[in-house]
Backbone bond lengths (Angstrom), bond angles and torsions (degrees), N, CA, C in turn:
res aa  C-N    CA-C-N  psi(-1)  N-CA   C-N-CA  omega(-1)  CA-C   N-CA-C  phi
1 M - - - 1.462 - - 1.524 111.02 -
2 N 1.360 114.64 -43.48 1.455 119.31 178.72 1.527 110.77 -62.84
3 T 1.326 116.21 -36.73 1.462 120.38 179.06 1.528 110.27 -64.53
4 F 1.324 117.25 -41.80 1.465 122.08 179.44 1.530 110.77 -61.48
5 L 1.343 115.92 -45.20 1.465 120.08 179.67 1.522 111.37 -64.30
6 L 1.343 116.21 -37.39 1.456 120.20 179.13 1.521 110.69 -64.97
7 I 1.343 115.45 -44.22 1.467 119.44 179.63 1.536 110.57 -64.06
8 A 1.333 116.68 -42.74 1.466 120.92 179.58 1.517 111.03 -62.81
9 T 1.331 116.70 -39.63 1.471 120.65 179.01 1.519 111.18 -64.72
10 V 1.332 115.60 -41.98 1.469 120.11 179.21 1.526 110.75 -63.57
11 I 1.340 115.76 -43.40 1.471 119.68 179.61 1.528 111.02 -62.62
12 L 1.325 116.26 -43.84 1.470 119.93 178.78 1.526 111.33 -63.36
13 A 1.330 116.22 -40.34 1.464 119.99 179.63 1.525 110.75 -63.26
14 V 1.333 115.54 -41.94 1.473 120.16 178.14 1.529 110.29 -64.27
15 A 1.357 115.85 -42.53 1.468 119.78 -179.87 1.530 111.15 -62.35
16 V 1.327 117.54 -42.47 1.462 121.55 178.26 1.529 110.80 -63.14
17 A 1.339 115.33 -41.64 1.462 119.42 179.49 1.526 110.81 -63.46
18 V 1.335 116.71 -41.33 1.470 120.77 178.82 1.528 110.54 -64.60
19 L 1.329 116.67 -43.81 1.469 120.43 178.02 1.521 111.45 -61.42
20 F 1.323 116.06 -40.12 1.460 120.40 178.92 1.524 110.83 -61.94
21 L 1.329 116.06 -43.75 1.469 120.02 178.67 1.521 111.52 -65.60
22 M 1.334 116.84 -36.14 1.463 120.84 178.33 1.532 110.99 -65.79
23 V 1.336 116.39 -40.09 1.472 120.42 177.95 1.521 110.36 -63.56
24 L 1.331 117.22 -42.59 1.451 120.87 177.73 1.525 111.32 -61.60
25 A 1.334 116.25 -43.26 1.467 120.45 179.55 1.525 110.82 -64.33
26 L 1.336 116.19 -40.41 1.464 120.52 178.96 1.526 111.03 -65.00
27 A 1.330 116.96 -42.25 1.473 120.49 178.46 1.518 110.61 -62.50
28 R 1.324 116.24 -38.18 1.465 120.24 178.97 1.519 110.98 -65.52
29 E 1.332 117.16 -41.61 1.465 121.07 179.55 1.529 111.08 -66.32
30 I 1.335 116.49 -38.62 1.466 119.78 177.29 1.520 109.90 -62.09
31 G 1.324 116.53 -41.46 1.462 120.33 177.34 1.512 111.91 -61.22
32 R 1.334 116.65 -41.62 1.467 120.02 178.79 1.517 111.63 -63.86
33 V 1.329 116.57 -40.89 1.464 120.56 179.28 1.524 110.49 -63.69
34 Q 1.322 116.94 -41.55 1.461 120.18 178.81 1.514 111.51 -63.32
35 V 1.325 116.68 -38.12 1.462 120.07 177.65 1.518 110.57 -64.46
36 R 1.350 116.18 -42.07 1.471 119.29 -179.57 1.526 111.21 -66.06
37 L 1.329 116.00 -40.08 1.465 119.47 -177.86 1.512 112.67 -72.74
38 G 1.328 117.05 -28.95 1.446 119.76 -176.02 1.515 110.48 78.77
39 P 1.329 116.74 -177.20 1.466 120.32 -177.36 1.519 111.65 -66.11
40 L 1.316 116.36 145.64 1.453 120.35 175.69 1.510 109.89 -69.74
41 G 1.310 115.80 147.19 1.449 120.12 179.98 1.513 111.42 -74.99
42 A 1.320 113.96 174.18 1.455 120.01 179.36 1.525 109.86 -62.79
43 R 1.333 115.83 136.28 1.460 121.38 -178.46 1.523 109.61 -82.31
44 M 1.318 116.24 115.80 1.452 120.89 -176.64 1.522 110.64 -81.02
45 M 1.337 115.59 138.14 1.450 121.92 175.52 1.531 108.62 -98.08
46 D 1.319 116.57 161.19 1.465 121.25 -176.05 1.528 113.87 -90.62
47 T 1.328 116.68 -4.64 1.458 118.99 -177.50 1.528 110.38 -88.56
48 G 1.323 115.29 163.38 1.456 120.26 174.77 1.508 113.33 81.46
49 P 1.333 116.68 -178.98 1.474 121.85 178.80 1.527 110.80 -56.04
50 K 1.323 116.15 143.72 1.454 121.47 -175.59 1.530 111.60 -86.94
51 V 1.327 114.23 161.38 1.463 120.36 174.21 1.528 109.66 -61.04
52 E 1.310 115.62 139.88 1.469 125.23 -177.05 1.522 113.21 78.30
53 E 1.320 118.14 -2.98 1.460 120.50 172.65 1.529 109.47 -86.27
54 V 1.325 115.87 153.20 1.459 120.14 174.22 1.530 107.76 -71.91
55 A 1.310 116.28 125.79 1.461 121.33 -175.59 1.524 111.11 -77.51
56 P 1.328 117.43 154.93 1.462 120.36 173.53 1.532 109.97 -58.04
57 S 1.301 116.79 139.05 1.459 120.50 -179.35 1.521 110.72 -115.06
58 F 1.323 115.27 149.10 1.470 122.39 -178.97 1.528 108.71 -136.30
59 R 1.296 115.09 144.91 1.461 121.54 177.38 1.527 109.32 -128.15
60 G 1.312 115.24 156.20 1.455 120.05 174.51 1.502 115.75 80.22
61 L 1.335 118.41 15.89 1.459 120.13 174.23 1.530 109.49 -74.63
62 T 1.310 116.54 153.01 1.472 121.00 -179.37 1.521 109.47 -119.47
63 D 1.337 115.91 129.24 1.461 119.03 -177.50 1.522 111.27 -90.98
64 H 1.333 115.51 -173.14 1.461 121.64 -174.44 1.521 113.62 -67.10
65 L 1.327 116.86 -15.13 1.466 121.37 178.09 1.523 112.43 -104.91
66 G 1.322 116.03 6.89 1.457 119.79 179.75 1.520 113.88 83.41
67 R 1.328 117.90 8.89 1.462 120.89 179.25 1.525 110.22 -82.51
68 T 1.326 115.34 148.53 1.460 120.49 176.72 1.523 109.23 -81.43
69 V 1.320 115.94 129.89 1.464 121.58 -174.93 1.525 109.23 -125.92
70 G 1.328 115.68 140.19 1.449 121.44 173.69 1.520 110.54 -112.72
71 V 1.308 115.85 148.90 1.465 121.38 177.18 1.520 108.32 -120.16
72 G 1.344 116.03 130.13 1.455 120.30 179.42 1.517 112.34 75.93
73 G 1.327 114.44 -173.67 1.460 120.06 -178.52 1.520 111.96 78.98
74 H 1.323 116.53 178.43 1.462 121.18 179.43 1.525 109.96 -73.88
75 R 1.326 115.02 138.29 1.460 120.69 -179.26 1.519 109.42 -154.49
76 A 1.317 115.84 172.11 1.464 120.21 -175.54 1.527 112.44 -76.00
77 T 1.329 117.79 -29.55 1.462 121.85 -176.24 1.522 110.25 -133.13
78 P 1.330 117.31 160.02 1.469 120.18 173.48 1.523 110.48 -61.43
79 Q 1.315 115.55 164.11 1.458 121.39 -176.06 1.527 109.73 -133.26
80 L 1.311 115.47 130.67 1.464 121.55 174.13 1.520 108.67 -102.08
81 L 1.311 116.78 119.93 1.460 122.29 175.08 1.519 108.16 -104.12
82 L 1.316 117.15 124.42 1.463 120.43 175.50 1.524 107.97 -118.23
83 F 1.323 115.33 114.37 1.458 121.42 -179.33 1.528 109.18 -86.88
84 T 1.328 115.55 126.23 1.460 121.24 -177.18 1.528 109.71 -130.47
85 A 1.327 114.92 177.71 1.462 121.94 175.36 1.523 108.37 -139.98
86 P 1.328 118.50 143.96 1.470 120.72 -177.59 1.520 113.95 -58.40
87 T 1.331 117.26 -28.20 1.467 120.71 -178.24 1.527 113.18 -92.38
88 C 1.329 116.80 4.36 1.475 121.90 -176.15 1.527 109.78 -90.16
89 S 1.337 116.77 106.56 1.467 120.75 -179.59 1.527 111.34 -68.30
90 T 1.330 117.29 -33.90 1.468 120.49 177.66 1.523 110.29 -63.83
91 C 1.336 116.09 -39.52 1.461 120.22 178.07 1.528 110.45 -59.35
92 K 1.316 116.16 -45.17 1.468 120.04 -178.51 1.522 111.40 -65.19
93 S 1.328 117.23 -33.66 1.465 120.20 179.65 1.522 112.12 -67.31
94 L 1.336 117.06 -19.64 1.464 120.75 179.79 1.528 112.99 -82.80
95 L 1.325 117.84 -15.22 1.459 120.94 -172.50 1.527 114.13 -57.75
96 P 1.347 120.28 -45.43 1.469 118.83 178.84 1.537 112.31 -60.05
97 G 1.329 116.44 -41.78 1.462 119.53 178.47 1.511 112.58 -66.18
98 L 1.319 116.87 -38.25 1.470 120.71 178.19 1.519 110.89 -65.98
99 R 1.323 116.49 -38.86 1.474 119.89 176.19 1.518 110.81 -59.79
100 A 1.341 115.44 -46.78 1.464 119.96 -179.71 1.524 110.95 -63.83
101 M 1.320 116.67 -40.81 1.462 120.35 179.18 1.527 111.19 -63.60
102 A 1.328 116.28 -44.21 1.457 120.22 -178.88 1.527 111.79 -62.35
103 K 1.338 116.05 -35.51 1.465 120.10 178.81 1.524 111.53 -73.26
104 A 1.341 116.23 -37.94 1.467 120.52 -176.86 1.521 112.79 -78.28
105 E 1.333 116.68 -38.98 1.469 121.32 -177.27 1.532 109.32 -92.16
106 T 1.304 115.93 83.43 1.467 119.38 -176.00 1.528 112.54 -70.97
107 D 1.335 116.85 -16.71 1.462 120.02 178.65 1.535 111.02 -99.81
108 L 1.321 116.83 25.83 1.460 122.11 179.07 1.523 108.88 -136.48
109 E 1.319 117.29 132.79 1.463 121.78 175.23 1.524 108.78 -98.23
110 V 1.321 116.96 123.91 1.461 122.65 -178.55 1.524 108.94 -105.74
111 V 1.330 115.74 124.77 1.457 121.11 178.96 1.525 108.91 -128.18
112 I 1.333 116.62 121.69 1.455 121.85 174.18 1.522 107.88 -93.93
113 I 1.332 116.05 126.40 1.463 121.03 -176.60 1.522 109.08 -116.79
114 S 1.332 115.43 124.73 1.452 120.49 -176.75 1.523 109.31 -136.51
115 D 1.314 115.70 177.06 1.460 120.76 171.83 1.523 108.18 -140.73
116 G 1.309 116.36 167.27 1.450 119.89 -177.22 1.511 111.08 134.90
117 T 1.314 115.97 -172.97 1.457 121.49 -179.81 1.531 110.08 -88.33
118 P 1.332 117.63 160.63 1.469 119.87 176.85 1.525 112.47 -54.42
119 A 1.335 116.85 -38.58 1.475 119.88 179.69 1.526 111.26 -65.04
120 E 1.341 116.62 -38.89 1.469 120.13 178.88 1.523 110.71 -66.82
121 H 1.327 117.35 -40.60 1.464 120.27 177.76 1.536 110.38 -63.43
122 E 1.313 115.90 -42.16 1.465 119.77 -179.48 1.527 110.57 -62.53
123 Q 1.311 116.94 -41.66 1.457 120.58 179.41 1.525 110.81 -67.82
124 F 1.329 116.34 -39.44 1.466 120.38 179.86 1.523 111.24 -63.21
125 L 1.335 116.37 -40.42 1.461 121.06 -176.30 1.527 113.31 -84.36
126 A 1.327 117.10 -9.99 1.466 120.89 -177.28 1.520 111.09 -57.38
127 G 1.317 115.24 123.28 1.459 120.26 178.80 1.511 115.20 75.56
128 S 1.328 117.88 4.22 1.469 120.02 -178.04 1.523 112.37 -75.16
129 G 1.331 116.27 -26.14 1.466 119.82 -179.86 1.512 114.04 74.37
130 I 1.321 117.73 11.94 1.466 120.36 -179.85 1.527 109.64 -68.04
131 G 1.328 115.09 129.19 1.452 120.84 178.66 1.513 111.16 -118.28
132 S 1.323 115.40 -129.88 1.469 120.92 -176.56 1.518 113.10 -89.11
133 E 1.347 117.39 -1.47 1.464 119.96 -175.40 1.524 112.67 -70.15
134 L 1.331 117.18 -23.03 1.459 121.22 177.51 1.522 109.25 -147.39
135 S 1.323 116.00 175.10 1.461 120.65 -178.95 1.524 110.46 -117.09
136 Y 1.315 115.58 137.86 1.471 122.72 174.54 1.516 106.85 -117.75
137 V 1.328 116.72 117.97 1.463 120.06 -175.44 1.523 110.65 -125.90
138 D 1.326 114.35 150.22 1.456 121.97 172.05 1.520 106.28 -88.18
139 G 1.335 116.78 105.06 1.459 120.24 -172.24 1.518 113.25 -137.01
140 R 1.297 116.88 63.22 1.463 120.77 179.84 1.532 111.34 -57.75
141 D 1.334 116.48 -41.43 1.466 120.34 -178.91 1.532 111.40 -63.99
142 V 1.314 116.17 -32.28 1.471 120.11 178.94 1.528 109.26 -66.85
143 G 1.313 116.94 -45.05 1.459 120.83 178.52 1.510 112.48 -61.09
144 I 1.331 115.98 -38.12 1.458 120.16 178.28 1.527 110.37 -66.20
145 A 1.333 116.52 -42.73 1.465 120.62 -179.13 1.522 111.82 -64.15
146 Y 1.336 116.89 -35.67 1.459 120.99 179.63 1.526 111.69 -88.13
147 Q 1.333 116.52 -1.32 1.463 123.71 178.81 1.526 112.53 53.20
148 V 1.312 114.60 49.89 1.462 121.02 178.75 1.522 108.29 -83.69
149 G 1.327 116.31 115.79 1.454 120.97 -176.84 1.506 114.44 -98.07
150 T 1.340 117.17 -17.11 1.456 120.69 -178.99 1.519 109.03 -148.26
151 T 1.309 116.39 155.94 1.457 121.11 -178.57 1.527 110.18 -128.06
152 P 1.341 116.74 157.92 1.466 129.16 -2.56 1.532 111.66 -77.52
153 Y 1.320 116.05 139.39 1.460 121.88 -177.22 1.519 108.59 -132.42
154 G 1.321 116.26 128.42 1.459 120.74 -176.46 1.520 112.53 -110.66
155 V 1.319 115.62 146.98 1.461 122.73 176.39 1.527 108.27 -136.61
156 I 1.328 116.32 130.99 1.463 121.44 176.50 1.521 108.88 -105.16
157 L 1.332 116.02 126.83 1.460 122.55 175.73 1.523 109.08 -112.40
158 D 1.329 117.37 139.47 1.458 119.79 176.29 1.525 110.03 -84.15
159 E 1.324 115.98 -174.72 1.460 120.60 -176.31 1.525 113.08 -63.96
160 H 1.326 116.47 -19.85 1.462 120.43 -178.76 1.532 112.21 -97.42
161 G 1.322 116.60 5.80 1.456 120.04 178.17 1.513 114.34 82.58
162 K 1.345 117.30 12.47 1.456 120.63 177.95 1.531 110.38 -88.82
163 I 1.328 115.58 144.59 1.460 120.54 176.46 1.523 109.30 -75.24
164 R 1.318 116.99 122.46 1.460 121.49 179.20 1.517 112.29 -102.43
165 S 1.324 117.00 -25.44 1.460 120.79 177.94 1.519 108.47 -167.75
166 K 1.332 116.76 156.85 1.456 121.09 177.49 1.521 108.90 -161.61
167 G 1.327 116.67 162.40 1.458 119.34 177.58 1.509 113.02 160.70
168 L 1.328 114.97 169.49 1.460 121.67 176.34 1.524 109.85 -64.43
169 C 1.315 116.64 140.01 1.468 121.33 -177.50 1.526 109.27 -131.56
170 N 1.319 116.38 86.84 1.457 120.19 -178.72 1.525 113.11 -84.95
171 H 1.336 117.37 -12.09 1.457 121.13 174.80 1.522 108.70 -152.32
172 M 1.325 116.84 168.66 1.465 120.93 -172.12 1.525 112.61 -65.46
173 A 1.323 117.95 -27.10 1.463 119.51 178.30 1.525 110.35 -61.11
174 Q 1.326 116.70 -35.87 1.463 120.07 178.80 1.522 111.11 -74.61
175 V 1.334 116.90 -34.00 1.466 119.33 174.12 1.529 109.91 -62.94
176 E 1.333 116.03 -44.46 1.462 120.45 179.84 1.519 111.69 -65.24
177 S 1.339 116.74 -28.84 1.464 119.34 178.58 1.524 111.15 -64.55
178 L 1.333 117.08 -28.15 1.459 120.35 176.09 1.527 110.24 -65.79
179 L 1.325 116.48 -39.80 1.462 119.89 177.48 1.524 110.48 -67.57
180 N 1.333 116.73 -38.71 1.460 120.01 177.29 1.520 110.79 -62.50
181 A 1.327 116.06 -36.90 1.459 120.24 177.94 1.518 110.83 -64.84
182 L 1.323 116.25 -37.30 1.466 120.48 177.98 1.522 110.55 -63.25
183 E 1.339 116.58 -39.94 1.457 121.10 -177.96 1.530 112.33 -77.06
184 S 1.340 116.42 -37.74 1.467 120.27 -174.83 1.518 113.31 -87.29
185 G 1.340 116.40 -22.04 1.464 119.29 -177.60 1.514 112.83 85.55
186 T 1.345 117.97 2.33 1.466 121.85 176.55 1.515 108.60 -102.80
187 P 1.328 119.30 110.24 1.464 121.77 -172.31 1.515 115.16 -59.90
188 S 1.351 117.70 -36.81 1.456 119.41 -175.70 1.516 110.02 -162.87
189 L 1.340 116.03 171.21 1.459 120.91 175.05 1.522 110.43 -63.31
190 Q 1.333 116.70 -32.73 1.461 119.48 178.14 1.532 110.96 -60.91
191 H 1.348 114.59 -44.09 1.465 118.73 178.53 1.530 110.67 -64.67
192 L 1.328 116.07 -38.77 1.460 120.22 179.70 1.517 110.97 -63.92
193 H 1.329 117.39 -41.89 1.463 121.82 179.17 1.530 110.54 -66.10
194 E 1.342 116.14 -42.30 1.462 119.48 179.55 1.516 110.88 -63.58
195 Q 1.343 116.37 -40.53 1.455 120.29 179.22 1.531 110.44 -65.26
196 A 1.347 116.27 -37.63 1.458 119.82 178.09 1.518 110.91 -64.08
197 K 1.345 117.36 -39.48 1.463 121.21 177.46 1.521 111.15 -63.13
198 V 1.344 115.13 -42.06 1.460 119.74 179.80 1.541 110.33 -63.57
199 N 1.328 115.78 -44.19 1.472 119.91 179.80 1.512 110.88 -63.15
200 L 1.356 116.84 -40.71 1.457 120.94 -179.88 1.520 111.17 -65.91
201 A 1.346 115.73 -41.47 1.462 119.51 178.58 1.516 111.57 -64.77
202 A 1.323 116.98 -34.16 1.462 120.35 -179.78 1.523 111.99 -68.92
203 R 1.325 115.97 -28.97 1.468 120.29 -179.07 1.527 111.54 -78.43
204 V 1.351 114.99 -27.73 1.481 119.05 -175.16 1.497 111.02 -77.79
């Protein structure tokens, strides 16, 4: 009887060890797949103006440097709108990357749109180092028009004021995915998946 229990214990120990190694191998493969896929794009929400629709336009907004800023409408270059909130720590963490993007992408206008009191804006911008490379505006009405329910939320407009892509942007990789969508013509991963389903159904 003792021999049987010993053999059973050894078999169970070996089985557990094999399962443990399989879990490690699976975790490694998942990591490799994530590396190949790269960062996920911005997650698009269903509210607000739709992709390919002409976005609401605004004139006469004033940025943090006192410059007059317009949102939407026809313009010489595409426009990135990033909706933020003074109490959003994730939004503030994006500021250095947005500064770098605005400096590097000379054919892109970057506008940060927020709401709140002057004191909240001042605290949000404290130490951010934002200069003339982009615009920071108090635009509560803009957020309402675009039906932005959570921040940070990005919207890409083309030269004709049409929405080309939009979505939640919790890190700079997702912000950059909006620019990739502008270049590739694919608004989001959701659209890419839907198109793949359509193509697969057409083949069947």
